[in-house]
N, C-alpha and C positions, 0 to 999 in steps of 0.2 A: 503493499500499500504505499510506504514511504516513497517508492521510486517514482509512482504515478503522481504523487504530489510534486516531486522534485522536476519532474518533466513539465508538468502544468506550470510550475514556477519559472522555469528555464523558458518555455514559450512566451509567457507574459512579458518576461524580461527583454526578450528578443523584441517583441512587439514595441514595448516601451523605447528600447533603443532606436529601433527603426522610426518611430514617430519624431524622436528627438533629432535624428539625421534629418529626416524630411524637412523639419522645421528649419534647420540649419541652412539646408540647401534652398528652400523658399526664400529666406531671409537674403541669402547670396543673390538669388534671381532678382529681388526687389533691388538690391543694391546695384546691380548691373543696370537694370531699368532707369533708376535714378542717375546714374552716370551718363546714360546715353540721352537722357532728356536734357541733362547739362549741355552735354555734347552738341546736341541738335539746337538748342536755344542760342549758344555761342556760334556756331559755324553754318547752321542751316544744313548740315549734312549728319547722316548716321549711318553707320555700318552695323546691322543686327546679328551678323553672324555669330558674335561671342554669346549673344543672349540666346540664340536659337541652339547653339551647341550645349550651353549649360542646361537648356530646357530638354533636350534629348538625354541628356544624363540623368537628369532629374526624372524624367518620365520613365525612363528605364528601372530606375531605382523603386518609383512609384509601382510600376506594374508588378515587380517582383513581390512587394510589400503590402499590396491591396490599399495604396493610398491614392488619392486625387491626381490625375495627369493634367499638365498644363499644356495650354496652346502655344504652338509655333505661332511667332508674331510676323504679322507681314508689315510692309512699308505703311500701307494705309491703315492698319490698326494701330500702329506706332503714332502716326500723326494725329489720329482721331483721339488717342489717349492724352497726347500733348496738349491737343486744342481744348479739351475737356479740363485738363487740370489747370490751364492757364485762365480759363473762364471762371474758374471757381475761387482763384487766389485774388 
């Protein structure tokens, strides 16, 4: 019986760890987005490659751990996001 409880505890801890890792990854994604917004506001140009590469890594992790996936960001989506945020500030 003890081994069943240990196995359940192990699985719960793995899930807790996966959630923490996912939150870290999501925070990093938000940081990348904020940097890209700053770059776009300064230069009028943006390269979404780093964001979408990170999103792919994050989605791979998410799928393996039953977490929500994030959308790949198109230029149109990004510009709409920037314009929406600028309107509310």
